[in-house]
N, C-alpha and C positions, 0 to 999 in steps of 0.2 A: 317636527324634529324627533319627538319621541316615538312616532310610528316608523320611521326610517331607522332608529337605533335598534328597536325591538324586530324589525325585519332583519337587520344585520346580525343581530345577536343571536336569532335563533335559526339562522341560515344553517344547513347541515354541516358545512365546511368548518365553521367557527365553533359549532357545538362539538365536533369531533376533536378539533384542536384542543379544546378546553380539556376534554377527557383524556387526551394524550398527554397533556402537561400533568395532570394529577397522576396519572400512572406512572409517568416517567419520574415524578418526584419520589413517588413510593418505591419504585425500582432501584433509583439512586440509593435510597436507605437500605435496601436489601445488599445492594453491591457494596456499599461502604461497610457493613457488618460482615460480610464475606471476607473482603480484604483485610479489613482490621482485626478481626477476631480468628480468623481461620489461617489465611495465606500468609501474612505478615509474621505471626509467631513462628509458623513453621519455617519460613525463610530464615528467620532470626536462628532458630535452633540449628539449622544447617549451617549458617554463617558463624556458628561458635557462641550462641547465646547472645547475640547482639540485637538490641531493639533498634530497628531503623527510625523510630521517631526521634531519638536522642542523638542521632549523628549529626555533629555540627562540625564546622571548620571556623576557627576564630583568626581572622586576618586583620591586624591593626585594630582591635577592638570592634570590627564588624563581623557578626555571626552569621554564618551561611549554613542554612539547615538543608543540607543534601539530602539527610535521611528522609526528611517530610517530601522533599522532591521526588525521590525514589519511590516512596509509597504512593504519590499521586500519579506516577507512571504506571504502576502496578494497576491502581484504579482504573486508568485509562484502558489499559490492555484487557483487564476483565470486561469492563463496559463494552467495548468494540467486540470482543470475541462473544459476549454473550448476545449482542444485536445481530452478529454474523449467523450465530447459530438460530436464533428465532427467526430471522428471515429465510434461512434454509428450511427450518421447519414449516412455515407459512407457505413457502413455495411447493413444498412437497405436499402439504395437505390440499393445496389449490390444484395441483397437477403439473405445476411448471418445475419439475425437479432439477433441470439445469437451466439456468439463465446466464445467457452470454453477456460478459461485460465488454467485449469487444466491439468495436465500432463496426456497423455494417461496411462492407467493401463499396468504395466509390464506383458508380455505375460504369465509368469508364475504364476501370482497373483492368477488366478482362481484356479489352480491346487493346490497352497499352502493354499488356504482357505479351500478348501475341505479335504486336509490332517490335517490341524488343527482342522477341525470340527469332523472328525473321530476319531482323537485322544482324544478330549474331551469327545466323547460318550464312547470310550473304557475305560477311567479312571473310576476306581469304587472308591467311597468315601473312605477314609481311615477310619478304625474302630476307634471309640473313646475309648480312654483307660476305662476300666471298673473299677468301683468305688469298694472300698473295700466291699465285700459283707457280710463279717462277722462283724457283729457290735459288739462292744465291751460294755458289760454292766456293768455299774459301780454303786454300791450301795453306796448312800450316807446316813450316819445317822446324823439326826439333833437332838441335846440334848437340 
């Protein structure tokens, strides 16, 4: 059993995952400091000197800390944008400058598009209903 665990723990993917967790924890502390010490105070000054940490709403004795929620949302946006930039940098260094996020087209899509276009070309416009060609003449006498 020890041998199997040792083999599992020292396998490349598990070891890389452990390193990623440690680096992610350190990165989280850096982002927290960036948000708490730089971004949120600047936003507070722009909002009229308000600290977002202390924005609360008291409803029937229940305290809703929407300022803390707002700060958590800013944390999320900074982290996700940082990860996006890191991936862009990694792909640039690797040589994959543009990574497509679109799904590859279905193999039959080109054929289906051609069939659709052919059917459209074959369709004849429907004839418009003819107006009454016989006009009725009504004589009106004015007295």
